[in-house]
N, C-alpha and C positions, 0 to 999 in steps of 0.2 A: 486560416483554413488548413495550411500545411502542418501546423503544430497538432491540430486535432486529428487529422488523418494519420500523421506520423505516429501518434500515440495509440490510435485505434488499431492500426495494422501491426505496428512495432516490428517492422523488418529491420529498422535501425533502432538501436537501444534508446529508450526514453531519455536517458541522461544526455545523450548527444543532441536529440531533437530539442529538448528544453534548453540546453546551454546555447544552442544556436539561436533559439528564440530570445534568450537574454542578450545575445550579441545584437540581434535586430532591434531590440528595445534600446540598447546603448547607442545605436546609430540612428535612433528616432525613425526607423522604418515601420515599426509597429508600436502600439501602446502597451504599457504594462498590464492594464486592465484587460485589454483584448487578448493578450497572451495568457493571462491567468484563466480567463473564461475558456479559451480554446484548449488550454492544458487540462482544465477540469472536465470539459466535455469529452475530449479525446481519452484522457486517463480513466474517467469513470465509465464512459459508454462501453469501452472494451470489457471492463470488469462487470458491468451491469448485467450482462447476459448470464454470467456464472452466478452472480449474486441472486438474480431473479429465479434461476433454475433451482437454487437452494431454497430461496424464500417461498416460492409458490409450489414447486414440485416436491421439495423435500428430498430426503435421502433415498426413498424408494424410486422416485423419478430418475435420480442420478445413477442409481445402481442399474436401472433398466436401460437408460439411453446414454449414459456417460461414456460407455465404451466407444460409441460412435465419434466422440471427440477426444479420445485417448485418456479418459478419466476412469481409472480402475477403482475397485472397492478398497484396495489397500491405500490408495491416495486419499480417499474419503475418510478412512479410519484415522490415518495420521493427521490430516488437516483438522478433522473434527476433535481429535484428542488434544491437539495443540490449542485450538480455540477454546475448548471447554476448560482446559487447565489454566491457560494464561489470560483468557478474557479478550475483550475487544481491543485492548492495547496492543495485541500482537499484530493487528492490521497495519499500523504504521511501521513497526519494526520490520515486518515482512516485505515491505516495499523496497527495502535495501537489498533483498536477496533475489537475484534475477529470476530463477525458476519458481520460487515460492510466491513471489509477488502476485501472480495470477491465481494460483490455486487457493490462496487464503480467502478469496471472495466467496467460495462455495460454502464453507462453514459459517461465514458471516451471514449469508442468506438463510441457511438452515436454522441458525440460532435467532433469526429475526432481529438482527442488529439494526439499530436505527439507521435509516437511509441517510439522514443528515450527518450522523457521526461517520458513517462509511465514506461519504463524499468529502467531509472535512479532512479526514486523515489522508485521503488520496490527493486532495488539493494541496495539502501542506507539502507533499513530495514535489509537486509541480513548481510551487513557489520557490522552494529551496534551490532547484536547478536553474530556474529563470534568473534568480539573483546571482547565482554563481556565474552564469553566462554573461550577465550585465557587467559584473566585476572583471571578467576576463577581457572584455572588449574584443579587439582584433586578434587576441590570442585564444579565442574560444576553441580552436582546434586542439589546443593542448589541455583540453578539459580533463582528461584522465590524470595527467600529472598535477594539475592544479587542484583537482578534487581529492586526490589521494590523502593528503593530510587531514582534510575536513571529514572525509568519509571515515577515516580511522577514529578521529576524535568523536564524531557523531555516533559511530558504532559503539565506542566505549561508553559514552554517556547513555545511549539508548540501552545498551546491555546492562549498565548499572541501574538505570531506572526500571528496566524490566525485572531485574533481580529484586529490587526494592518492592516493586508491585507484587511479585510472586511471594515474597516473604510476608507481606501484609496480608495477602489472600490466604496463605497457609496459616498464619497466625489467627486470622478471623475464623477460619474453618475449625481449627484445633480448639479454640476457645468456645466456639458455638457447640461443638460436640461435648465439651466439658460443662456446658451450661453457664459459662462466664457471662455471655451477653444477655442472658435471660434474668439476671439478678437485678 
């Protein structure tokens, strides 16, 4: 319950909440399955409102009421441009960027991204930090130091995969304009 609430409210960064959850798993105080379920509920529920606002209300709804929750039209423009340019794969990569991790849910909803895919990409984030916390054991408080080399490596791999994905998308669009895919 604490993991779910910690992720929904996110007063404490999700990386710390989840790594502590991993510590509790390592000490057999909670189960891995329970922590993943709580992490999914907490991580997705907080984002679900933004996703649904985009999905059901669309851009016009967010332009009208978004200012009440500090969402400006320029934020919508940037998030929507990124999502349209880079596709659904940007959802996972955005989870590693503290401020962007929340805002990216809006264009996911506007674009009618599959709820299952949205949930899967968010759950992967939770599992990663639960495993990291399990591996840290009693040293879970040193999460930042222990995660740094992994975050850098994952960031490099995620960046390379994103670049590869973008190149493939660009190549497909370029060839589609030239009629290559229609022959």
